[in-house]
C-alpha positions in Angstrom: -12.7 21.4 30.8 -11.1 18.2 32.0 -13.0 16.2 29.4 -12.1 18.7 26.7 -8.4 18.4 27.5 -8.7 14.6 27.6 -10.4 14.5 24.2 -7.7 16.9 22.8 -4.9 14.7 24.1 -6.6 11.6 22.6 -7.0 13.3 19.3 -3.3 14.3 19.3 -2.4 10.7 20.1 -4.5 9.4 17.2 -3.0 12.0 14.9 0.6 10.9 15.9 -0.4 7.2 15.5 -1.8 7.8 12.0 1.4 9.7 11.0 3.6 6.8 12.2 1.5 4.2 10.4 1.5 6.3 7.3 5.3 6.5 7.5 5.5 2.7 8.0 3.2 2.2 5.0 5.4 4.3 2.8 8.5 2.5 4.0 6.8 -0.8 3.1 6.0 0.5 -0.4 9.7 1.4 -0.7 10.7 -2.2 0.2 8.2 -3.6 -2.3 9.5 -1.3 -5.0 13.1 -2.5 -4.4 12.0 -6.1 -4.7 10.1 -5.3 -7.9 13.2 -3.5 -9.3 15.3 -6.7 -8.7 12.6 -8.8 -10.4 12.7 -6.3 -13.4 16.5 -6.4 -13.6 16.5 -10.3 -13.5 14.0 -10.4 -16.3 11.1 -11.8 -14.3 9.0 -8.8 -15.0 8.4 -6.8 -18.2 7.7 -3.6 -16.1 6.2 -2.3 -13.0 4.7 1.0 -11.9 4.3 2.5 -8.4 1.4 4.8 -8.2 1.9 8.1 -6.5 0.5 8.7 -3.0 -2.9 10.3 -3.1 -3.2 9.7 -6.8 -6.5 8.5 -8.4 -5.1 4.9 -8.6 -3.9 5.1 -5.0 -7.3 6.2 -3.9 -8.7 3.2 -5.9 -6.7 0.8 -3.7 -3.8 0.3 -6.1 -0.2 0.9 -5.0 1.6 -1.0 -7.8 0.9 -2.5 -11.2 3.2 -5.3 -12.5 3.5 -6.5 -16.1 4.8 -10.0 -16.8 5.0 -12.3 -19.8 3.2 -15.6 -19.1 3.0 -18.2 -21.8 3.8 -15.7 -24.5 1.1 -13.3 -23.4 1.7 -10.0 -21.6 -0.4 -9.7 -18.4 -0.7 -6.8 -16.0 -2.1 -6.9 -12.5 -2.5 -4.1 -9.9 -2.4 -4.6 -6.1 -2.1 -2.8 -2.8 0.2 -3.3 0.1 -0.6 -2.8 3.8 1.1 -3.3 7.1 -1.8 -4.8 9.1 -4.7 -7.2 8.9 -7.2 -4.5 9.9 -6.1 -2.3 7.0 -6.3 -5.3 4.7 -9.9 -5.9 5.9 -10.7 -2.2 5.3 -9.1 -2.5 1.8 -11.2 -5.5 0.9 -14.4 -3.7 1.9 -13.5 -0.5 -0.1 -11.8 -2.2 -3.1 -13.1 -5.8 -3.4 -11.6 -6.2 -6.9 -8.0 -5.2 -6.0 -5.8 -7.7 -4.1 -4.0 -6.4 -1.1 -0.8 -8.0 0.4 0.1 -7.7 4.1 3.7 -6.9 4.7 4.4 -6.3 8.4 7.0 -3.7 9.2 
């Protein structure tokens, strides 16, 4: 029974940690969205889109898509954001074609 309670306690700890990191990740996405909104208002971007959590694009490693005019051509790029190097490594393995930017909390 002692081992069971210990495992249950550890599982509860991991669940709380995952929730905290998820909240930090969402807060980081909010910060990025505010920066992108400023870039849009200043005319540096044509548009941007923030993908909804747990959407198909989000599951594909994309948190945002930005559109910019470069040399008279409209170009779009998608990317993910994360709060840790470990998560960035995991992202690279799962989504090698999608860039991921580390933004610490």
